C-alpha positions in Angstrom: -9.1 -18.8 30.6 -6.3 -20.3 32.4 -2.7 -19.5 32.8 -0.5 -21.7 31.1 3.5 -22.0 31.4 6.0 -21.6 28.6 6.1 -25.5 27.7 2.2 -25.8 27.2 1.9 -22.8 24.4 2.4 -23.2 20.8 2.2 -19.9 18.7 1.2 -20.7 15.2 0.5 -18.2 12.4 -1.5 -19.7 9.6 -0.4 -18.3 6.5 -1.5 -18.8 2.7 -3.4 -17.5 -0.8 -6.0 -15.2 -0.4 -9.2 -17.3 -0.2 -7.6 -20.6 0.5 -9.8 -21.1 4.2 -7.3 -19.8 6.9 -10.6 -17.7 8.6 -12.8 -21.0 8.5 -10.1 -23.2 9.8 -9.9 -20.8 12.7 -13.9 -20.8 12.9 -13.6 -24.9 13.1 -11.1 -24.7 15.8 -12.9 -22.4 17.8 -16.0 -24.4 17.4 -14.4 -27.5 18.4 -12.8 -26.2 21.4 -15.7 -24.7 23.0 -15.1 -21.0 22.2 -17.9 -20.8 20.2 -21.3 -22.2 20.5 -21.8 -22.3 16.8 -19.8 -22.4 13.4 -19.4 -18.9 12.1 -19.2 -18.5 7.9 -16.9 -16.2 6.1 -20.0 -15.2 3.9 -22.4 -14.4 6.8 -19.6 -12.2 8.8 -19.8 -13.7 11.7 -16.8 -15.4 12.5 -14.8 -15.2 15.5 -11.3 -13.8 13.9 -12.7 -11.5 10.5 -14.6 -9.1 13.6 -13.5 -5.8 11.4 -16.4 -4.1 9.7 -14.3 -4.2 6.6 -13.9 -7.9 7.0 -17.2 -8.5 7.3 -18.4 -6.2 4.3 -15.7 -7.7 1.8 -15.7 -10.5 3.2 -12.4 -11.4 3.4 -9.4 -10.9 6.4 -7.9 -7.2 6.3 -6.1 -7.7 9.3 -4.3 -10.1 11.6 -6.3 -11.3 14.7 -5.2 -13.9 17.3 -7.7 -16.8 18.5 -6.4 -18.8 21.7 -7.3 -21.8 21.8 -7.1 -24.6 24.9 -6.8 -28.0 23.8 -5.7 -31.4 25.4 -4.2 -28.9 28.8 -2.0 -26.9 26.2 -2.8 -23.0 24.8 -2.6 -22.8 21.0 -2.4 -19.1 20.0 -4.1 -19.2 16.7 -2.7 -16.0 14.6 -5.1 -15.6 11.6 -3.3 -13.2 8.5 -5.1 -12.0 5.4 -4.3 -14.0 2.5 -4.5 -10.5 0.0 -1.1 -9.0 -0.9 -2.1 -5.8 -0.1 -1.9 -6.6 3.7 1.2 -8.1 3.4 2.2 -6.1 6.4 0.0 -7.6 8.1 1.5 -11.0 7.7 4.6 -9.8 8.6 3.4 -8.7 12.3 2.1 -12.4 12.5 4.9 -14.5 11.8 6.9 -12.0 14.0 5.0 -13.3 17.2 4.5 -16.9 16.1 6.9 -20.0 16.7 5.1 -22.3 13.9 3.5 -21.9 10.7 0.8 -23.9 8.9 0.4 -22.6 5.3 -3.5 -23.5 4.4 -3.7 -24.8 1.0 -7.1 -24.9 -1.2 -7.9 -28.6 -2.1 -9.5 -27.8 -5.2 -7.8 -24.3 -6.2 -4.4 -26.2 -5.4 -0.7 -24.2 -4.7 -1.3 -20.8 -5.3 1.1 -17.6 -5.8 0.0 -17.1 -2.0 1.2 -20.6 -1.2 5.1 -20.0 -2.9 5.0 -16.9 -0.7 4.1 -18.4 2.8 6.6 -20.6 2.0 9.2 -18.2 1.5 8.4 -16.3 4.5 9.1 -19.9 6.7 12.4 -20.0 5.0 13.1 -16.3 5.9 12.0 -16.5 9.1 13.5 -20.2 9.6 9.8 -21.3 11.0 8.6 -25.0 11.2 5.7 -25.5 9.3 2.8 -28.2 8.5 0.5 -27.9 5.3 -3.2 -28.5 5.4 -5.7 -29.4 2.5 -8.7 -27.4 2.9 -12.2 -28.3 1.5 -11.5 -31.5 0.7 -15.4 -32.2 1.1 -15.5 -30.1 -2.5 -15.8 -31.8 -5.7 -12.6 -32.4 -7.7 -10.3 -31.4 -4.3 -7.3 -33.4 -4.9 -4.7 -34.1 -2.2 -2.8 -36.3 -4.0 -2.4 -33.4 -6.5 -1.4 -30.9 -4.0 1.4 -33.4 -2.6 2.7 -33.6 -5.9 2.8 -30.1 -6.8 4.6 -28.9 -3.1 7.1 -31.7 -3.7 8.0 -30.5 -7.2 8.1 -27.2 -6.0 10.2 -27.8 -2.6 11.7 -31.4 -2.4 11.0 -34.4 -0.5 11.0 -32.6 2.7 6.6 -33.0 2.2 5.5 -35.9 4.3 1.4 -36.8 4.2 0.3 -37.9 7.8 -2.9 -38.4 6.8 -4.1 -39.4 3.2 -7.9 -39.2 2.1 -10.8 -42.1 2.4 -12.9 -41.4 -0.7 -16.2 -43.0 -1.5 -19.3 -41.8 -4.4 -16.7 -38.8 -4.6 -17.4 -37.8 -1.4 -14.6 -37.5 1.3 -15.5 -40.0 4.3 -12.5 -40.3 5.9 -8.9 -40.9 6.5 -5.5 -43.0 6.7 -3.2 -42.4 9.3 0.2 -43.2 7.7 1.9 -43.5 11.3 -0.4 -45.7 12.9 -1.7 -47.3 9.5 -4.8 -47.3 10.0 -8.5 -46.2 8.7 -10.6 -43.8 10.2 -14.1 -43.1 9.1 -16.7 -40.2 10.3 -20.0 -41.2 11.6 -21.7 -37.9 12.3 -19.4 -36.4 14.8 -17.7 -39.3 16.0 -14.5 -41.2 14.2 -14.5 -44.8 13.7 -11.7 -47.5 12.9 -11.8 -48.7 9.3 -10.0 -51.2 7.0 -7.9 -49.3 5.0 -9.4 -49.4 1.4 -7.4 -51.2 -1.1 -7.2 -48.5 -3.9 -5.0 -46.4 -0.9 -2.6 -49.4 -0.2 0.2 -48.7 -2.7 0.2 -45.0 -1.7 0.1 -45.6 2.0 2.8 -47.9 1.6 4.8 -45.2 -0.7 4.0 -42.6 2.2 5.0 -44.9 5.3 8.6 -45.8 3.4 9.3 -41.9 3.0 8.2 -41.6 6.5 10.5 -44.2 8.4 13.4 -43.2 6.2 13.0 -39.4 7.4 12.6 -41.6 11.1 16.1 -43.2 10.3 17.9 -40.2 9.8 17.7 -38.9 12.9 20.1 -41.2 14.6 23.2 -43.7 13.5 21.4 -46.2 15.7 17.9 -45.3 14.1 19.5 -45.9 10.8 21.3 -49.0 12.0 17.8 -50.2 13.0 16.3 -49.2 9.8 18.8 -50.9 7.6 18.7 -54.4 9.8 14.5 -54.4 9.3 13.6 -53.5 12.6 10.2 -51.9 12.6 10.0 -48.4 14.9 7.5 -48.2 18.1 4.9 -45.5 17.1 6.5 -43.4 20.5 10.1 -43.7 18.3 8.2 -42.5 15.3 6.8 -39.3 17.0 10.0 -38.4 19.1 11.6 -38.6 15.5 9.0 -37.2 13.6 9.1 -34.2 16.3 12.8 -33.4 15.9 12.6 -33.1 12.3 9.3 -30.8 12.2 11.4 -28.5 14.5 14.4 -28.9 12.5 12.3 -28.0 9.4 13.7 -31.1 7.7 10.3 -32.5 7.2 6.9 -30.7 6.4 3.7 -32.7 7.7 0.8 -32.7 5.0 -2.6 -33.1 6.7 -6.2 -32.5 5.3 -9.6 -31.9 6.2 -13.0 -30.1 5.7 -13.3 -26.7 7.2 -17.7 -26.3 7.2 -17.9 -30.1 8.4 -15.2 -29.7 11.2 -13.3 -33.0 9.7 -9.4 -33.3 10.4 -9.6 -30.9 13.2 -9.4 -33.0 16.0 -6.0 -34.7 14.2 -4.6 -31.1 13.4 -4.9 -29.5 16.7 -3.1 -32.8 18.3 -0.8 -32.8 15.7 0.0 -28.9 16.7 0.7 -30.2 20.0 2.9 -33.3 19.2 5.1 -31.7 16.3 5.5 -28.0 16.7 7.7 -26.5 19.3 6.7 -24.6 22.5 8.5 -21.4 22.9 10.6 -23.1 25.9 12.5 -24.6 22.4 13.4 -21.4 20.6 15.4 -18.5 21.0 15.3 -15.1 20.8 17.8 -12.0 22.2 17.9 -8.1 22.5 20.3 -5.8 23.8 20.7 -4.9 27.6 20.4 -0.8 26.7 22.6 -0.6 30.2 25.3 -3.2 29.7 25.4 -3.4 25.6 25.5 -6.8 26.2 23.4 -9.3 24.2 20.8 -10.3 26.3 19.2 -13.9 25.8 15.9 -14.2 26.7 15.0 -17.3 25.2 11.3 -17.6 26.5 13.1 -18.3 30.0 10.2 -17.3 32.8 13.3 -17.3 35.4 14.8 -13.9 34.1 13.8 -10.3 34.2 10.2 -9.6 32.7 11.0 -8.3 28.8 8.1 -8.2 25.8 7.7 -6.6 22.5 4.3 -4.7 21.0 4.0 -6.7 17.4 0.5 -5.5 17.0 -1.9 -2.3 17.6 -5.3 -2.7 17.6 -7.0 0.6 17.1 -10.7 0.9 16.9 -13.1 3.8 17.5 -15.3 1.0 19.6 -13.5 -1.2 21.4 -10.2 1.2 22.1 -6.9 0.8 21.7 -4.7 -2.3 22.3 -1.4 -3.3 22.3 -0.9 -6.8 21.6 2.6 -8.6 23.4 4.5 -11.2 23.1 6.2 -11.8 26.3 10.1 -12.8 25.6 11.1 -13.3 29.3 10.0 -13.6 33.0 6.4 -13.6 33.8 4.0 -10.1 33.4 1.4 -9.4 36.0 -1.3 -7.1 36.4 0.1 -4.0 38.6 3.4 -4.5 37.0 5.1 -1.8 36.6 6.6 -1.9 32.6 9.3 0.5 30.9 9.2 1.5 27.2 12.8 1.2 26.0 12.0 3.2 23.0 9.6 5.8 24.1 11.6 6.2 28.0 8.2 5.7 29.7 7.3 3.8 32.9 3.6 2.8 33.2 1.5 0.5 35.4 -0.1 -2.1 33.6 -3.3 -2.0 35.3 -4.6 -4.9 33.6 -3.9 -8.2 31.6 -5.7 -9.3 28.6 -5.5 -12.0 25.7 -7.6 -11.5 22.6 -9.8 -13.6 21.5 -10.7 -11.7 18.1 -12.4 -8.7 19.0 -13.1 -9.5 23.1 -10.4 -9.1 25.5 -10.6 -11.9 28.0 -8.7 -10.3 31.8 -6.0 -12.6 32.8 -3.7 -12.4 35.9 -0.7 -13.0 34.8 1.3 -14.2 31.2 4.4 -16.4 31.1 7.2 -16.0 28.7 6.4 -17.1 25.5 2.7 -16.6 25.5 0.6 -13.8 23.7 -1.3 -11.0 25.5 -2.7 -7.5 25.5 -2.2 -4.2 27.4 -4.9 -1.6 27.2 -4.6 1.9 26.7 -0.2 2.5 26.5 -0.5 6.2 25.2 2.7 6.4 23.7 3.2 2.7 22.5 3.6 1.6 19.2 4.2 -1.7 17.2 7.7 -3.0 17.6 8.1 -1.3 21.0 10.0 -3.0 23.7 9.0 -3.6 26.9 11.0 -4.2 29.7 11.8 -3.5 33.5 13.7 -0.1 34.4 16.5 -2.3 36.3 17.0 -4.3 33.2 16.2 -2.5 30.0 16.2 -4.8 27.1 15.6 -3.6 23.4 14.7 -5.7 20.4 15.1 -5.8 17.0 12.3 -5.0 14.7 11.0 -6.6 11.9 11.1 -5.8 8.3 8.3 -4.5 6.9 7.2 -3.9 3.1 7.4 -0.6 1.6 4.7 1.0 0.6 5.0 2.1 -3.2 1.0 2.4 -4.9 -0.4 6.3 -3.7 -3.1 8.2 -4.7 -4.2 11.7 -4.2 -7.1 12.3 -1.5 -9.1 15.6 -0.6 -11.8 15.6 2.0 -15.4 15.5 0.6 -16.2 18.4 3.4 -13.5 21.0 3.6 -14.1 21.7 7.1 -13.1 17.9 8.1 -9.6 18.1 7.3 -8.5 18.0 10.8 -10.7 15.0 11.7 -9.4 13.5 8.4 -5.5 13.9 9.9 -6.5 12.4 13.4 -8.1 9.4 12.1 -5.1 8.9 9.3 -3.0 9.2 12.5 -5.0 6.5 14.5 -4.9 4.2 11.4 -1.1 4.7 11.1 -0.6 3.6 14.3 -2.3 0.3 13.6 -1.1 -0.1 10.1 2.5 0.1 9.5 2.3 0.0 5.5 0.1 3.2 5.4 1.6 6.3 5.1 -0.1 9.9 4.3 2.3 12.8 3.0 1.3 16.8 2.5 3.0 17.6 -0.8 3.5 21.2 0.0 5.1 21.9 -3.3 2.4 20.2 -5.6 -0.4 21.2 -3.1 -2.0 17.7 -2.6 -2.2 15.1 0.0 -0.7 11.7 -0.8 -2.0 8.7 0.7 0.5 5.6 0.4 -0.7 1.7 0.5 0.5 -1.7 -0.9 -2.2 -1.6 -3.3 -5.2 -0.3 -4.7 -7.3 -2.3 -2.5 -5.3 -1.3 0.8 -6.1 2.0 -0.3 -9.8 1.5 -0.9 -9.9 -0.4 2.5 -8.7 3.3 4.4 -10.9 5.4 2.4 -14.0 3.2 3.6 -12.4 2.7 6.8 -12.4 6.3 7.5 -15.7 6.9 6.2 -17.5 3.9 8.6 -15.6 3.8 11.6 -14.3 7.6 11.8 -17.5 9.6 9.6 -15.2 11.5 7.3 -15.3 11.0 3.6 -11.8 11.3 1.5 -12.0 11.3 -2.7 -9.4 9.1 -4.4 -7.9 10.7 -7.4 -4.7 10.6 -9.9 -2.0 12.4 -8.1 -0.2 15.1 -9.9 3.2 14.7 -11.1 5.9 16.8 -9.8 6.8 18.6 -12.9 9.9 21.2 -12.9 10.4 24.0 -15.5 13.7 25.4 -16.9 15.1 26.9 -19.9 17.3 26.1 -22.8 18.6 28.7 -24.7 19.4 32.1 -23.3 18.0 35.5 -23.5 18.4 39.6 -22.9 15.3 41.2 -21.5 14.3 44.5 -20.4 11.6 45.6 -17.9 10.5 48.7 -17.0 8.0 48.8 -13.9 6.0 52.6 -13.9 2.9 53.2 -12.1 2.0 57.5 -11.1 -1.0 57.3 -8.8 -0.9 60.6 -7.3 2.1 61.9 -4.6 4.7 58.7 -5.2 4.5 56.7 -8.0 6.2 53.2 -9.0 9.4 52.7 -10.7 11.8 49.8 -11.5 13.5 49.5 -14.5 15.8 46.3 -14.7 17.8 45.0 -18.0 18.7 41.1 -17.5 20.1 37.9 -19.3 18.7 34.8 -18.3 20.0 31.4 -19.2 20.8 27.1 -17.9 22.7 27.4 -14.7 23.5 24.0 -15.0 22.3 22.9 -11.5 19.0 21.6 -11.7 19.0 20.7 -7.6 18.4 24.6 -7.1 15.6 26.8 -8.6 18.0 29.6 -9.6 21.5 31.5 -9.3 21.4 35.4 -9.0 24.2 37.4 -10.4 24.6 41.1 -10.6 26.8 43.1 -13.0 25.3 46.6 -13.0 28.1 49.0 -13.4 28.2 53.3 -12.6 25.2 52.7 -10.0 22.7 52.5 -12.8 20.9 50.3 -9.9 21.7 50.9 -6.5 23.1 48.1 -4.3 20.1 48.4 -2.2 17.8 47.3 -4.5 20.1 44.0 -5.8 17.9 42.1 -2.9 14.5 43.3 -3.9 15.5 42.1 -7.5 16.6 38.7 -6.0 13.4 38.1 -4.1 11.6 39.0 -7.6 13.2 36.1 -9.2 12.7 33.9 -6.1 9.1 34.6 -6.2 8.8 34.0 -9.8 10.4 30.7 -9.9 7.7 29.6 -7.1 5.3 28.9 -10.2 6.6 28.9 -13.5 5.6 30.8 -16.5 5.2 27.8 -18.7 2.6 25.5 -16.5 2.9 26.9 -13.0 5.2 24.6 -12.0 8.5 25.3 -9.9 11.0 26.7 -11.7 14.9 24.9 -11.3 18.4 25.6 -13.1 18.1 29.5 -14.5 21.0 31.6 -14.0 19.9 35.4 -14.0 22.3 38.2 -14.4 21.4 42.0 -13.9 23.6 43.6 -15.6 22.0 47.0 -15.8 18.3 49.6 -15.4 17.7 52.7 -14.3 15.9 54.0 -11.1 14.3 57.2 -10.0 15.3 59.2 -6.7 11.9 59.8 -5.3 9.6 56.8 -7.0 11.9 54.0 -6.9 11.1 51.3 -4.2 12.3 48.0 -3.3 8.8 46.9 -4.3 8.9 48.2 -7.7 12.3 46.8 -8.5 10.8 43.3 -7.2 8.0 43.6 -9.6 10.3 44.5 -12.6 12.0 42.0 -11.9 9.8 39.3 -11.8 8.1 40.6 -14.9 11.4 40.5 -16.3 11.7 37.0 -15.3 8.1 36.1 -17.1 9.4 37.3 -20.2 12.8 36.2 -20.1 12.1 32.4 -19.3 9.5 32.4 -22.2 11.8 33.8 -24.7 14.9 31.2 -23.6 13.0 27.9 -25.1 11.4 27.1 -21.6 11.1 23.0 -21.4 9.2 21.0 -18.7 11.5 18.4 -16.9 9.6 15.7 -15.7 10.8 12.7 -12.4 12.6 9.2 -13.9 12.4 6.8 -11.1 15.0 4.0 -10.9 12.7 0.8 -11.0 13.4 -2.4 -10.0 11.2 -5.5 -11.0 11.6 -9.1 -9.8 9.4 -11.8 -11.6 10.1 -15.3 -12.8 12.0 -16.1 -15.5 8.7 -16.6 -17.9 7.2 -13.3 -17.1 10.4 -11.4 -18.1 8.8 -10.7 -22.1 5.5 -9.6 -20.9 6.8 -7.0 -18.6 9.6 -5.8 -20.5 7.1 -4.9 -23.4 4.7 -3.0 -21.0 7.9 -1.1 -19.7 8.4 0.0 -23.4 4.6 1.0 -23.5 5.4 3.4 -20.4 8.4 5.0 -21.9 10.4 2.9 -19.8 14.3 2.0 -20.5 15.4 -1.5 -19.4 18.6 -0.6 -18.4 19.8 -4.7 -17.5 18.8 -8.1 -16.0 20.3 -9.9 -13.0 19.5 -13.4 -12.5 17.8 -14.1 -8.9 17.6 -17.0 -6.8 14.8 -19.4 -7.4 14.2 -19.1 -11.0 13.8 -15.3 -11.4 15.3 -12.3 -12.8 15.3 -8.7 -11.6 14.8 -6.3 -14.0 16.6 -2.9 -14.1 14.6 0.5 -15.7 14.7 3.9 -15.5 10.6 4.6 -15.9 9.3 8.3 -15.9 7.0 8.7 -12.9 4.1 9.5 -14.6 4.3 5.9 -16.4 3.8 4.3 -12.7 0.8 5.2 -12.1 -1.5 1.9 -11.6 1.8 -0.2 -12.0 1.2 -2.1 -8.8 -2.0 -4.1 -10.3 -0.7 -4.0 -13.9 2.2 -6.3 -12.7 0.6 -8.9 -10.4 -2.1 -9.1 -13.2 0.8 -9.6 -15.9 2.5 -12.1 -13.8 -0.6 -13.5 -11.8 0.3 -11.8 -8.5 4.5 -13.2 -9.0 6.0 -9.8 -9.6 7.5 -7.7 -7.0 8.6 -3.9 -7.6 10.5 -1.0 -5.6 11.4 2.1 -7.4 13.2 5.5 -5.8 13.7 8.9 -7.4 16.7 9.2 -9.7 16.7 12.6 -11.3 14.8 15.0 -14.0 14.7 14.4 -17.4 13.2 16.5 -20.6 9.6 15.5 -20.8 8.8 14.8 -24.7 6.9 17.3 -26.5 4.1 16.0 -27.2 3.4 15.2 -23.3 4.8 18.9 -22.6 2.3 20.3 -25.0 -0.4 18.4 -23.0 0.6 19.0 -20.0 0.7 23.0 -20.6 -2.9 22.8 -22.2 -4.1 21.1 -19.6 -2.4 23.7 -16.9 -3.8 26.5 -19.1 -7.4 25.2 -18.8 -7.2 24.7 -15.1 -6.0 28.4 -14.6 -8.4 29.9 -17.1 -11.1 28.0 -15.1 -9.4 29.3 -11.8 -8.9 26.1 -10.6 -5.0 25.4 -10.4 -5.4 22.3 -8.2 
């Protein structure tokens, strides 16, 4: 692959709903530009960008990939992102490396939830964008409907650059709105044709809208427009480029990925209208001077880059995908990792073409490439020279809230699973694995059920270890509501020294649910010698680890040792510890024991029309709705307190209730008493497990 200067580079991210045609669009572009000699298909599992085993098996994109395309003396780095919401972290990574976006809309399915989410991301990161309507060769595909829907949702900035020509329900060509010419496909060639009469009224409307936008770019243009002057094609294109880069116009175009129709014009439009990195800004912090460092993709400044994605594959190895923010990176350069305080030599530089690494000599500012085997490097790390250390800000990643318990199928695989998950976590920043020692369970967090399923499948197919996913245990607590007064005498005689410990204790609520217990002693007259007090406390401490009610940790108990007796020969610390332990169990069960369950503070953001359904569902989960706040864009933020056990499977249920339009987040709030019916079930279930000898 050739080396390209900053002005010849375009970094374009493909966004859109799952199944809208992003991967097949990349395939058509790759075929047209000569990267591949045949057109791969998602269904056949042979596309350039979906190279992972999971992607080929499921026929969906799971991770973001880069396909650099050479076109008309320029390099277009196409970043293909997943459309399914479970892989939102991959989309954020892809956007962080992009300078513009193409939102792909399925011409048959029309505007979907993912389209709106893609638009919102472009707004958030101020990305110039273009709408590409795919599947135009399919019956019932309607470009006009997509234009109308997008205009209704996002305003008059929508500007169709092309209009379809249909004959006998077939997609046979397109009209260029800028040149007002018709074009027809004849095999692989495009020939000019007359604009059909039925297209002329629509063409005039689109043309007038475009001309108004062009006129608004300057006072001189506006004056000429009102005087009835006709702008030249060069003037129109220059004005449109300014507007597209500024986000005031969003071009709309269309095509068929499977027939490779509309690709030439799309690739040309990317070069003509999207900004090169030299027209964009980026800044970091100079760690030596603490000043803001305006890198701005300037090739003449000191070298700096950041790692926007990591690929860890048991077969192709580890690659750190980088975007050069300033300077020119060359093979054999020394590079300093600011975050890890490590300097390493770049032995080789690559550009990734899906899973294929192509070696190159240098990367100019604004370009995307890859470095192999940077041992300590992680996604988000900043790279620079040691003389000018630059640190770039990290982008915001979505927080995983869906979690399940996992167990190794084979107990000997525990270490292997831990190592494999660590490798996957380098690549996938929205996955977390947690050892919940308190409840003796390992938890796997992800963005949704599909995400967790993919991780389990990856472990099996790529790392040869199998895990079982199951419903996690809820972290209940045990406490008491009443008081009790108990006595316990531990006496054992077995020849020689015996064991003797005798305690009288009072138990009651301490009022502090943060601590397991509070221990006090009120012994008078040395009934229990002072040197046995620590042993009594140790017994209490051990007894609170697994409560007598259902073997959950105990909180909020006050234990008072007020009397007892001892034997000068047979008494020991062990005897008093045992006596205290047994006294605790007896006293706890006599003091009105209750189960406490964790309560979460939940925030759900949904469009207005779904608030009734969501609130009804929260009531079924024993949730208490605390209030609602209106949010921009016709949505409501519902605030509620929900028991943690009611949130299992909430991600899937919320998506199905709202058609994928709902978002939620939660955090731990406090513990509250569990209703008696749930307490009875939990205690009975726990007793059954203890009886079976399976306390986990």
